[in-house]
KEDREN-609027 format. One line per 3 residues: number of its first residue (from 1); their letters; for each residue x, y, z of N, C-alpha, C. Coordinates in Angstrom, 2 decimals, decimal comma. Example, Ala and Ser with C-alpha at 12.3 -4.5 7.8 and 13.67 -1.06 7.14 Angstrom:
! KEDREN-609027
1> AS> 13,19/-5,69/7,80/12,30/-4,50/7,80/13,20/-3,30/7,80; 12,85/-2,25/7,08/13,67/-1,06/7,14/12,90/0,03/7,87;
! end
This chain:
! KEDREN-609027
1> MPV> -4,60/6,20/14,99/-3,72/7,13/14,30/-3,41/6,58/12,91; -3,61/7,39/11,85/-3,39/6,90/10,49/-1,92/6,57/10,24; -1,71/5,56/9,42/-0,37/5,14/9,05/0,12/6,03/7,91;
4> TVA> 1,36/6,49/8,01/1,97/7,30/6,97/2,91/6,42/6,14; 2,69/6,44/4,83/3,46/5,61/3,91/4,25/6,53/2,97; 5,56/6,35/2,93/6,39/7,07/1,97/6,68/6,14/0,80;
7> ILG> 6,45/6,64/-0,40/6,70/5,86/-1,61/7,76/6,61/-2,40; 8,86/5,94/-2,66/9,99/6,57/-3,33/10,03/6,17/-4,79; 9,77/7,14/-5,64/9,73/6,90/-7,08/8,32/7,09/-7,60;
10> AGP> 8,14/8,03/-8,53/6,81/8,36/-9,03/6,54/7,78/-10,41; 7,18/6,65/-10,72/6,88/5,95/-11,96/5,57/5,20/-11,83; 5,28/4,29/-12,77/3,99/3,58/-12,74/3,71/2,86/-11,42;
13> LGR> 4,69/2,15/-10,87/4,46/1,45/-9,61/4,24/2,44/-8,48; 5,05/3,47/-8,40/4,89/4,47/-7,34/3,54/5,17/-7,42; 3,11/5,52/-8,63/1,79/6,17/-8,79/0,67/5,24/-8,38;
16> WLA> 0,77/3,98/-8,79/-0,27/3,02/-8,42/-0,32/2,83/-6,90; 0,85/2,68/-6,28/0,88/2,52/-4,82/0,31/3,74/-4,12; 0,68/4,94/-4,59/0,18/6,17/-3,97/-1,34/6,25/-4,06;
19> LSA> -1,87/5,99/-5,24/-3,32/6,04/-5,42/-4,01/4,99/-4,56; -3,53/3,77/-4,60/-4,16/2,68/-3,85/-4,09/2,92/-2,35; -2,94/3,37/-1,87/-2,78/3,63/-0,43/-3,65/4,79/0,01;
22> ARA> -3,73/5,84/-0,79/-4,57/6,99/-0,45/-6,04/6,59/-0,41; -6,46/5,81/-1,39/-7,85/5,34/-1,41/-8,16/4,45/-0,21; -7,15/3,74/0,30/-7,33/2,86/1,46/-7,26/3,62/2,78;
25> GFN> -7,02/4,92/2,73/-7,03/5,74/3,93/-5,68/6,03/4,55; -4,60/5,64/3,89/-3,27/5,93/4,40/-2,87/7,36/4,02; -2,05/7,99/4,85/-1,41/9,25/4,46/-0,20/8,88/3,63;
28> VLL> -0,07/9,48/2,45/0,97/9,09/1,50/1,86/10,28/1,17; 3,15/10,01/1,15/4,14/10,96/0,64/4,79/10,31/-0,57; 4,58/10,89/-1,74/5,15/10,36/-2,97/6,36/11,20/-3,33;
31> EDV> 7,53/10,56/-3,40/8,80/11,26/-3,62/9,38/10,89/-4,97; 9,94/11,89/-5,62/10,77/11,66/-6,79/11,69/12,86/-6,90; 12,96/12,62/-7,22/13,91/13,72/-7,32/13,71/14,54/-8,59;
34> MPA> 12,98/13,99/-9,55/12,73/14,68/-10,81/11,38/15,39/-10,75; 11,37/16,75/-10,78/10,11/17,48/-10,72/9,12/17,06/-11,80; 9,61/16,74/-12,98/8,72/16,32/-14,07/7,99/15,03/-13,71;
37> NLH> 8,67/14,11/-13,05/8,02/12,86/-12,65/6,91/13,12/-11,65; 7,15/14,02/-10,69/6,11/14,36/-9,72/4,92/15,03/-10,41; 5,21/15,91/-11,36/4,14/16,58/-12,10/3,30/15,55/-12,87;
40> HAQ> 3,97/14,61/-13,55/3,25/13,57/-14,29/2,43/12,70/-13,35; 2,98/12,41/-12,17/2,24/11,61/-11,19/0,99/12,35/-10,73; 1,13/13,64/-10,45/-0,03/14,43/-10,02/-1,10/14,46/-11,11;
43> EAL> -0,68/14,64/-12,35/-1,64/14,65/-13,46/-2,30/13,29/-13,65; -1,53/12,22/-13,50/-2,09/10,87/-13,65/-3,11/10,60/-12,55; -2,80/11,00/-11,33/-3,75/10,79/-10,23/-4,99/11,65/-10,43;
46> RAV> -4,81/12,86/-10,93/-5,96/13,74/-11,22/-6,86/13,09/-12,27; -6,27/12,47/-13,29/-7,05/11,84/-14,35/-7,88/10,68/-13,80; -7,32/9,95/-12,85/-8,03/8,81/-12,28/-9,11/9,25/-11,30;
49> LGP> -8,77/10,22/-10,46/-9,70/10,66/-9,42/-10,77/11,61/-9,94; -10,50/12,30/-11,04/-11,45/13,24/-11,61/-11,32/14,62/-10,99; -11,78/15,65/-11,72/-11,60/17,03/-11,25/-12,34/17,34/-9,95;
52> EAF> -13,45/16,63/-9,68/-14,20/16,91/-8,45/-13,39/16,62/-7,19; -12,42/15,74/-7,29/-11,59/15,41/-6,13/-10,62/16,54/-5,80; -10,51/17,54/-6,70/-9,51/18,59/-6,53/-10,11/19,94/-6,15;
55> RET> -11,42/20,03/-6,05/-12,05/21,32/-5,77/-11,56/21,96/-4,49; -11,59/21,19/-3,40/-11,26/21,77/-2,10/-9,81/21,60/-1,73; -9,05/20,91/-2,53/-7,67/20,64/-2,14/-6,66/21,40/-3,00;
58> AGA> -7,12/22,38/-3,75/-6,25/23,27/-4,52/-5,22/22,50/-5,36; -5,69/21,48/-6,06/-4,81/20,76/-6,97/-4,09/19,58/-6,35; -4,15/19,43/-5,04/-3,49/18,30/-4,39/-4,39/17,07/-4,47;
61> VPN> -3,79/15,93/-4,31/-4,55/14,69/-4,27/-4,87/14,40/-2,81; -6,14/14,11/-2,48/-6,47/13,82/-1,09/-5,57/12,72/-0,52; -5,02/12,95/0,65/-4,15/12,02/1,37/-2,79/11,82/0,72;
64> VAF> -2,46/12,55/-0,36/-1,16/12,39/-1,01/-0,45/13,74/-1,05; 0,79/13,74/-0,55/1,66/14,92/-0,69/2,80/14,53/-1,62; 3,20/15,46/-2,46/4,27/15,24/-3,42/5,52/15,95/-2,89;
67> VST> 6,61/15,20/-2,71/7,83/15,76/-2,14/9,02/15,42/-3,03; 10,06/16,25/-2,93/11,19/16,08/-3,85/12,46/15,59/-3,17; 12,40/15,27/-1,87/13,59/14,72/-1,21/13,22/13,48/-0,40;
70> IEE> 14,15/12,56/-0,34/13,93/11,35/0,46/13,77/11,72/1,92; 14,59/12,64/2,39/14,52/13,05/3,79/13,13/13,55/4,17; 12,54/14,38/3,32/11,19/14,89/3,58/10,16/13,77/3,55;
73> AVR> 10,34/12,82/2,64/9,38/11,72/2,50/9,39/10,81/3,71; 10,56/10,50/4,25/10,64/9,47/5,30/10,61/10,02/6,72; 10,70/11,32/6,87/10,81/11,95/8,19/9,78/11,43/9,20;
76> NAD> 8,54/11,27/8,79/7,47/10,82/9,70/6,82/9,52/9,25; 7,50/8,79/8,37/6,89/7,59/7,78/6,91/6,41/8,74; 5,82/5,65/8,71/5,74/4,38/9,42/6,23/3,26/8,52;
79> LVI> 6,01/3,43/7,22/6,37/2,43/6,20/6,95/3,16/5,01; 8,08/2,66/4,50/8,67/3,21/3,27/8,74/2,07/2,25; 8,26/2,36/1,05/8,36/1,42/-0,06/9,15/2,10/-1,17;
82> DCV> 10,27/1,49/-1,54/11,07/2,08/-2,62/10,64/1,47/-3,95; 10,73/2,27/-4,98/10,41/1,80/-6,33/11,62/1,99/-7,24; 12,80/1,69/-6,71/14,02/1,79/-7,50/14,20/0,49/-8,28;
85> PDE> 15,06/0,49/-9,30/15,27/-0,73/-10,09/15,69/-1,92/-9,22; 15,27/-3,10/-9,64/15,56/-4,34/-8,91/16,97/-4,82/-9,24; 17,94/-4,00/-8,85/19,35/-4,29/-9,07/20,06/-4,14/-7,74;
88> LES> 21,05/-4,97/-7,49/21,73/-4,99/-6,20/22,26/-3,62/-5,80; 22,97/-2,95/-6,69/23,56/-1,66/-6,35/22,49/-0,63/-5,99; 21,40/-0,57/-6,76/20,32/0,38/-6,49/19,66/0,10/-5,15;
91> KLE> 19,38/-1,19/-4,89/18,72/-1,55/-3,64/19,62/-1,27/-2,43; 20,90/-1,61/-2,54/21,81/-1,34/-1,43/21,91/0,15/-1,15; 21,98/0,95/-2,21/22,09/2,40/-2,03/20,86/2,98/-1,36;
94> ILW> 19,67/2,58/-1,83/18,45/3,17/-1,26/18,25/2,70/0,17; 18,51/1,43/0,45/18,34/0,95/1,82/19,35/1,60/2,77; 20,55/1,85/2,29/21,57/2,54/3,09/21,08/3,94/3,46;
97> LLD> 20,54/4,67/2,46/20,00/6,00/2,72/18,82/5,97/3,68; 17,89/5,07/3,42/16,69/4,99/4,26/17,04/4,62/5,69; 17,97/3,72/5,85/18,37/3,28/7,18/18,90/4,45/8,01;
100> RMA> 19,53/5,41/7,36/20,09/6,55/8,06/19,12/7,71/8,20; 18,17/7,84/7,30/17,27/9,00/7,31/15,95/8,75/8,02; 15,44/7,54/7,96/14,13/7,25/8,54/14,24/7,02/10,04;
103> PPR> 13,18/7,35/10,79/13,18/7,07/12,22/13,36/5,57/12,48; 13,91/5,19/13,63/14,15/3,78/13,92/12,91/2,89/13,82; 11,72/3,45/14,05/10,48/2,67/14,02/10,02/2,34/12,60;
106> TVL> 10,57/3,02/11,61/10,08/2,90/10,23/10,44/1,55/9,63; 9,45/0,93/9,00/9,62/-0,34/8,29/10,02/-0,04/6,85; 11,00/-0,79/6,35/11,49/-0,62/4,98/11,05/-1,82/4,14;
109> ATP> 10,24/-1,56/3,12/9,77/-2,62/2,22/10,33/-2,35/0,83; 10,88/-3,38/0,22/11,50/-3,21/-1,09/10,99/-4,27/-2,06; 10,42/-3,84/-3,18/10,00/-4,81/-4,19/11,22/-5,44/-4,86;
112> TTR> 11,32/-6,75/-4,81/12,39/-7,46/-5,50/11,97/-8,90/-5,75; 12,25/-9,36/-6,95/12,00/-10,76/-7,28/13,30/-11,52/-7,45; 14,41/-10,78/-7,50/15,71/-11,41/-7,79/16,69/-11,40/-6,63;
115> LSI> 16,51/-10,49/-5,69/17,50/-10,30/-4,63/17,02/-10,89/-3,31; 17,95/-11,25/-2,47/17,64/-11,82/-1,16/17,40/-10,71/-0,15; 16,23/-10,73/0,49/15,98/-9,75/1,54/16,90/-10,01/2,73;
118> ADL> 17,32/-11,24/2,90/18,27/-11,55/3,98/19,56/-10,77/3,77; 20,09/-10,80/2,55/21,32/-10,06/2,26/21,11/-8,56/2,39; 20,00/-8,05/1,86/19,72/-6,62/1,91/19,49/-6,15/3,35;
121> AHC> 18,68/-6,89/4,09/18,35/-6,48/5,47/19,57/-6,43/6,36; 20,47/-7,37/6,17/21,66/-7,42/7,02/22,68/-6,34/6,69; 22,41/-5,55/5,66/23,24/-4,38/5,35/22,70/-3,12/6,02;
124> TYR> 21,66/-3,28/6,84/21,08/-2,15/7,57/21,25/-2,37/9,07; 20,93/-1,33/9,83/20,92/-1,43/11,29/19,54/-1,86/11,80; 18,62/-2,17/10,88/17,26/-2,54/11,26/16,78/-3,77/10,49;
127> PTK> 17,51/-4,88/10,52/17,06/-6,05/9,75/15,68/-6,55/10,19; 15,30/-6,30/11,43/13,98/-6,74/11,91/12,85/-5,96/11,25; 13,19/-4,84/10,62/12,17/-3,97/10,03/12,27/-3,91/8,51;
130> CIA> 12,92/-4,91/7,91/13,05/-4,97/6,45/12,25/-6,16/5,92; 11,61/-5,96/4,79/10,79/-7,01/4,20/10,80/-6,85/2,68; 10,70/-7,94/1,96/10,68/-7,89/0,49/9,27/-8,10/-0,02;
133> IAA> 8,92/-7,32/-1,02/7,67/-7,50/-1,75/8,05/-8,28/-3,00; 7,75/-9,56/-3,01/8,22/-10,45/-4,08/7,21/-10,50/-5,21; 7,09/-9,36/-5,91/6,14/-9,29/-7,02/6,69/-8,33/-8,07;
136> EAS> 6,44/-8,66/-9,31/6,79/-7,75/-10,41/5,81/-6,58/-10,39; 6,29/-5,40/-10,74/5,43/-4,21/-10,75/4,19/-4,43/-11,61; 4,35/-5,05/-12,78/3,21/-5,25/-13,67/2,16/-6,17/-13,06;
139> ALT> 2,58/-7,10/-12,19/1,62/-7,98/-11,53/0,77/-7,21/-10,53; 1,30/-6,14/-10,00/0,55/-5,32/-9,05/-0,33/-4,30/-9,76; 0,27/-3,59/-10,72/-0,41/-2,45/-11,30/-1,33/-2,77/-12,46;
142> GKS> -1,16/-3,90/-13,12/-1,91/-4,14/-14,33/-1,39/-3,21/-15,42; -2,19/-2,94/-16,42/-1,76/-2,05/-17,49/-2,75/-0,91/-17,63; -2,20/0,29/-17,86/-3,02/1,47/-18,02/-2,21/2,53/-18,74;
145> DAG> -2,85/3,36/-19,56/-2,13/4,43/-20,24/-1,51/5,40/-19,26; -2,18/5,63/-18,15/-1,67/6,58/-17,15/-0,67/5,92/-16,22; -0,48/4,61/-16,34/0,42/3,91/-15,43/-0,25/3,57/-14,12;
148> IAS> -1,58/3,69/-14,07/-2,32/3,40/-12,85/-3,45/2,44/-13,21; -3,60/1,41/-12,46/-4,68/0,46/-12,70/-5,62/0,46/-11,52; -6,87/0,15/-11,77/-7,83/0,11/-10,67/-7,91/-1,26/-10,03;
151> SPA> -7,48/-2,30/-10,75/-7,51/-3,64/-10,16/-6,26/-4,40/-10,55; -5,60/-5,01/-9,57/-4,39/-5,76/-9,87/-4,69/-7,08/-10,56; -3,66/-7,66/-11,17/-3,83/-8,93/-11,88/-4,07/-10,08/-10,91;
154> SRE> -3,49/-10,02/-9,74/-3,62/-11,09/-8,75/-3,99/-10,48/-7,41; -4,74/-11,20/-6,61/-5,15/-10,67/-5,31/-4,26/-11,19/-4,19; -3,23/-11,95/-4,51/-2,27/-12,39/-3,49/-0,98/-11,63/-3,69;
157> IQL> -0,32/-11,35/-2,59/0,98/-10,68/-2,64/1,96/-11,47/-1,80; 3,09/-11,82/-2,41/4,13/-12,58/-1,72/5,07/-11,62/-1,00; 5,30/-11,86/0,28/6,21/-11,05/1,08/7,24/-11,96/1,71;
160> RTI> 8,52/-11,59/1,57/9,60/-12,42/2,08/10,19/-11,81/3,35; 10,43/-12,67/4,32/10,94/-12,26/5,62/12,24/-12,99/5,92; 12,83/-12,65/7,05/13,97/-13,37/7,60/13,57/-13,83/8,99;
163> PQT> 14,30/-14,76/9,60/13,90/-15,23/10,94/13,80/-14,11/11,97; 14,58/-13,05/11,80/14,57/-11,95/12,75/13,47/-10,92/12,51; 12,69/-11,06/11,45/11,65/-10,08/11,15/10,73/-9,93/12,35;
166> APE> 10,54/-8,69/12,78/9,72/-8,41/13,97/8,24/-8,65/13,68; 7,50/-9,15/14,68/6,06/-9,36/14,50/5,33/-8,08/14,09; 5,77/-6,92/14,61/5,10/-5,67/14,25/5,37/-5,28/12,79;
169> TVA> 6,50/-5,73/12,25/6,79/-5,51/10,83/5,80/-6,31/9,98; 5,64/-7,57/10,33/4,69/-8,44/9,63/3,28/-7,88/9,76; 2,91/-7,44/10,96/1,56/-6,91/11,19/1,29/-5,67/10,34;
172> LLD> 2,27/-4,76/10,25/2,08/-3,54/9,47/1,91/-3,86/7,99; 2,77/-4,75/7,45/2,65/-5,10/6,04/1,37/-5,88/5,76; 0,96/-6,73/6,69/-0,29/-7,46/6,54/-1,46/-6,47/6,47;
175> HFW> -1,48/-5,51/7,37/-2,53/-4,48/7,38/-2,52/-3,66/6,09; -1,34/-3,22/5,69/-1,22/-2,39/4,49/-1,79/-3,09/3,27; -1,33/-4,33/3,01/-1,77/-5,01/1,79/-3,23/-5,44/1,87;
178> RQL> -3,71/-5,80/3,05/-5,14/-6,13/3,17/-6,01/-4,91/2,87; -5,58/-3,74/3,33/-6,34/-2,52/3,05/-6,35/-2,22/1,55; -5,33/-2,65/0,83/-5,27/-2,46/-0,62/-6,01/-3,57/-1,37;
181> GFT> -6,58/-4,53/-0,64/-7,37/-5,57/-1,26/-6,62/-6,84/-1,61; -5,44/-7,01/-1,06/-4,63/-8,19/-1,32/-4,67/-9,15/-0,14; -4,32/-10,40/-0,40/-4,09/-11,39/0,64/-2,58/-11,57/0,74;
184> PIF> -1,97/-11,08/1,82/-0,52/-11,23/1,96/-0,14/-12,66/2,30; 0,89/-13,17/1,61/1,44/-14,49/1,88/2,89/-14,29/2,31; 3,17/-14,57/3,58/4,51/-14,38/4,12/5,29/-15,68/4,04;
187> ALD> 6,53/-15,58/3,58/7,40/-16,75/3,47/8,81/-16,34/3,83; 9,54/-17,27/4,39/10,94/-17,04/4,72/11,75/-16,91/3,43; 12,66/-15,95/3,40/13,53/-15,76/2,25/14,24/-17,06/1,93;
190> PAE> 14,31/-17,44/0,64/14,98/-18,71/0,29/16,41/-18,80/0,82; 17,12/-17,70/0,93/18,48/-17,72/1,43/18,54/-18,10/2,92; 17,41/-17,97/3,62/17,36/-18,24/5,05/16,78/-19,62/5,36;
193> QPS> 16,25/-20,30/4,35/15,64/-21,60/4,60/16,71/-22,67/4,76; 16,51/-23,59/5,72/17,50/-24,64/5,91/17,57/-25,54/4,69; 18,76/-25,94/4,33/18,91/-26,86/3,19/18,62/-28,27/3,64;
196> S> 18,05/-29,06/2,73/17,69/-30,44/3,11/18,67/-31,44/2,57;
! end
C-alpha cells in the first residue's frame, strides 16, 4: 500500500519535497492556505515535469494533490512534514494542530536546526511519532529559479529522535528519505543525551 505524505507549505522546500516524494512513488498532498502559493507550486512542478506529464491528468501533477486546508491534507496521511518557519511559536502551533487533526498513526516530522524535538514532541499526545529533520532547507533543495532542485547538496540527512521514538517511526522516515536518495542518519536529540 503506497505511503501518503502531507506536506504543509508550498514554498521552495514544500515544492521540492512534493516533487521528490511524487517522483519516488509516494502519494503527496501539498497544502498551503494561500491559493496563490498553491498555484505557483503547480506551475513550478509543471515547469520541472514538462507539459507531457500533464496530458492525461488535466493539469494535475502525477501523485500530487493540491489542497487548501490542513485538515484535508492530513486526513489520510501516514507522514506529515511541515514547512513552517523554524521558530518555537510556529512549530508549537503547527504541531498542536497536527496532533489534533491527524489520525493517531500519523508520524509528524518537522524540519528544525535550532529547536529540540524532545521539547516539541512532549507538547503532543504522540511523542513516539515525532521526529526532527535537522537540515536547512537550502541544504536539501539546492538552488533553482523555480525553487525546485533535481539534486540535493548533500546525500545524508540528519534526523533527531528521542528515547521514546517508536521503531515504526524510524522505519517510515528511513524508507522515505532512502526513496528520495538520501542516507538517513538518526541521532538522539541533544537535549535527551546524558551529560558527562
